[in-house]
C-alpha positions in Angstrom: 30.0 34.6 -55.6 27.1 35.9 -57.6 24.4 37.8 -55.7 21.2 35.6 -55.6 19.0 38.4 -57.1 21.6 39.2 -59.7 21.7 35.5 -60.6 17.9 35.5 -61.2 18.1 38.7 -63.3 20.8 37.5 -65.5 24.4 38.1 -66.4 23.7 41.7 -67.5 23.1 42.7 -63.9 26.5 41.7 -62.5 28.7 42.6 -65.4 30.4 45.9 -66.2 27.8 46.9 -68.9 25.8 50.1 -69.1 22.7 48.2 -68.3 24.0 47.1 -65.0 25.2 50.6 -64.1 21.9 52.2 -64.9 20.0 49.5 -63.0 22.1 50.0 -59.8 21.7 53.8 -60.0 17.9 53.4 -60.6 17.5 50.9 -57.7 19.4 53.3 -55.4 17.2 56.3 -56.4 14.0 54.4 -56.1 14.7 52.9 -52.6 16.1 56.1 -51.2 13.0 58.0 -52.6 10.7 55.7 -50.6 12.8 56.3 -47.4 12.9 60.0 -48.1 9.1 60.1 -48.7 8.4 58.4 -45.3 10.6 61.0 -43.6 9.0 64.0 -45.3 5.5 62.8 -44.5 6.5 63.2 -40.9 7.7 66.8 -41.4 11.4 66.1 -41.0 13.9 68.5 -42.4 15.7 65.9 -44.5 13.1 64.6 -47.0 12.8 63.1 -50.5 15.5 65.0 -52.4 18.1 64.8 -49.5 17.8 61.0 -49.2 18.0 60.5 -53.0 21.1 62.7 -53.3 22.9 60.9 -50.5 22.2 57.5 -51.9 22.9 58.6 -55.5 26.3 60.0 -54.5 27.4 56.9 -52.5 26.2 54.6 -55.4 28.1 56.6 -58.0 31.2 56.7 -55.7 31.1 52.8 -55.4 30.6 52.5 -59.2 33.7 54.7 -59.9 35.8 52.8 -57.4 34.8 49.4 -58.9 35.6 50.6 -62.5 38.9 52.3 -61.5 42.3 50.6 -61.7 43.4 51.7 -58.2 42.1 48.7 -56.4 41.1 50.9 -53.4 37.6 52.1 -52.5 38.8 55.6 -51.9 35.7 57.5 -53.2 33.4 55.2 -51.4 35.2 55.7 -48.0 35.2 59.5 -48.7 31.5 59.5 -49.4 30.7 57.7 -46.2 32.7 60.2 -44.2 31.1 63.1 -46.0 27.6 61.7 -45.2 28.7 61.2 -41.6 29.8 64.9 -41.4 26.5 66.1 -43.0 24.4 64.0 -40.6 26.3 65.2 -37.5 25.8 68.8 -38.6 22.1 68.3 -39.1 21.4 67.3 -35.5 20.0 70.2 -33.7 19.3 71.2 -30.1 16.1 73.1 -29.5 15.5 75.8 -27.0 14.0 73.2 -24.7 17.3 71.2 -24.7 15.8 68.5 -26.9 17.8 66.8 -29.6 16.1 67.0 -33.0 16.9 65.2 -36.2 18.9 62.4 -34.7 16.8 59.6 -36.3 16.7 61.3 -39.6 20.4 61.9 -39.6 21.2 58.2 -38.9 18.7 57.3 -41.5 20.6 59.4 -44.0 23.9 57.6 -43.1 22.2 54.2 -43.4 20.7 55.2 -46.7 24.2 56.1 -47.9 25.4 52.7 -46.9 22.6 51.1 -48.8 23.7 53.2 -51.8 27.1 51.7 -51.5 25.7 48.2 -51.6 23.5 49.0 -54.6 26.6 50.4 -56.5 28.5 47.2 -55.6 25.8 45.0 -57.2 24.8 43.4 -53.9 21.2 43.5 -54.7 20.0 41.1 -52.0 21.9 43.0 -49.3 20.5 46.2 -50.6 16.8 45.0 -50.7 17.0 43.4 -47.3 18.8 46.4 -45.7 16.2 48.8 -47.3 13.3 46.6 -45.9 14.9 46.7 -42.4 15.5 50.4 -42.4 12.1 51.2 -43.8 10.3 49.0 -41.2 12.4 50.5 -38.4 11.5 54.1 -39.4 7.8 53.2 -40.0 6.8 50.7 -37.3 9.2 51.2 -34.4 8.3 54.7 -33.3 5.0 53.5 -31.5 6.8 50.7 -29.9 9.6 53.0 -28.8 7.1 55.4 -27.4 5.3 52.8 -25.4 8.5 51.5 -23.9 9.8 54.9 -23.0 6.4 55.8 -21.4 6.9 52.8 -19.1 10.5 53.3 -18.2 11.7 54.3 -14.7 13.5 57.5 -16.0 12.3 60.5 -18.1 13.0 64.1 -18.6 10.6 67.1 -18.6 10.6 70.6 -19.8 9.2 72.7 -17.0 8.0 76.3 -17.1 7.2 77.9 -13.7 5.6 81.3 -13.3 8.4 82.2 -10.8 11.6 80.6 -9.6 10.2 80.9 -6.1 8.0 78.0 -6.8 10.8 75.6 -7.7 11.2 74.4 -4.1 7.4 73.7 -4.0 7.7 71.7 -7.2 10.6 69.6 -5.8 8.6 68.9 -2.6 5.6 67.8 -4.6 7.8 65.5 -6.8 9.2 63.8 -3.7 5.7 63.3 -2.2 4.5 61.6 -5.3 7.3 59.0 -5.0 9.6 60.5 -7.6 13.3 61.3 -7.4 14.9 64.3 -9.1 18.2 63.2 -10.7 19.2 66.6 -12.2 17.8 70.1 -12.6 19.2 72.5 -15.3 18.0 76.0 -15.8 17.4 76.9 -19.4 19.0 80.3 -20.3 17.1 80.6 -23.5 14.1 81.9 -21.6 15.9 84.7 -19.7 13.7 87.8 -19.9 10.5 85.9 -20.8 9.2 86.3 -17.2 9.1 82.5 -16.7 11.6 80.2 -14.9 12.4 77.3 -17.2 14.2 74.1 -16.3 15.1 70.8 -17.8 14.6 68.1 -15.1 15.6 64.5 -15.1 13.2 62.3 -13.0 13.3 58.8 -11.8 10.3 56.8 -10.5 11.1 55.5 -7.1 7.6 54.4 -5.9 6.7 50.8 -6.6 3.1 51.8 -7.0 3.9 54.4 -9.6 6.1 51.9 -11.5 3.3 49.5 -11.6 0.3 51.7 -12.4 1.4 55.1 -13.8 2.9 56.2 -17.1 5.0 59.2 -17.8 2.1 60.9 -19.5 -0.2 60.4 -16.5 2.4 61.8 -14.1 3.1 64.8 -16.2 -0.7 65.4 -16.6 -1.0 65.4 -12.8 1.9 67.9 -12.4 0.4 70.2 -15.1 -2.5 70.9 -12.7 -0.3 72.6 -10.1 -1.2 76.3 -10.0 2.4 77.6 -10.3 3.2 75.4 -13.4 2.8 77.3 -16.6 3.7 74.4 -18.9 5.3 71.1 -18.6 6.0 68.3 -21.2 8.1 65.3 -21.6 11.3 65.7 -23.5 11.8 63.5 -26.4 15.3 62.4 -27.5 
């Protein structure tokens, strides 16, 4: 079955000619460049060149597999595994126990898959997948942020001026109608003079669930005299 877009472009786009090969590579580079540009404008570590290289590598791997006589997609499979390893290694944990780079890493992996579809000549799947990926990266963060800010569970990074105030903070949390699910001391701040914790919180009060967002709760907690700094942890 011939791809619908390839059918509109003509026979040259789905044959083994040099024009088809160059078009598939160019399509892969252009689409990955758009995704990479979107990531780089948001100051992510993996930007324009990284996305282009990942997509280019998977596209070329697919082209080599298609034009080989083995009948197996060995290079394509190897390229997907390689991209997966790279993306896993690019996920970082900050000193505040926050995961960084997860979305960009998955985006790299998805861009690699799009590179495979471009190399295989499935132009319709490539364009549709690119559009979906681009929309998810561009338009979903505000929606995700809104939903997270209204959920019953969230985590905070808490810096107290002294560990002696931890019990007071816990007492205040309970009086507000919140439940502490977990408290973890952060060893990265040993010797700083501050007592730093990662705290998982659940909203147990029906009133808070209805009227208060995470940001409003955290803003109220930040006014406590013994709180040096508090912020919501973003995953």
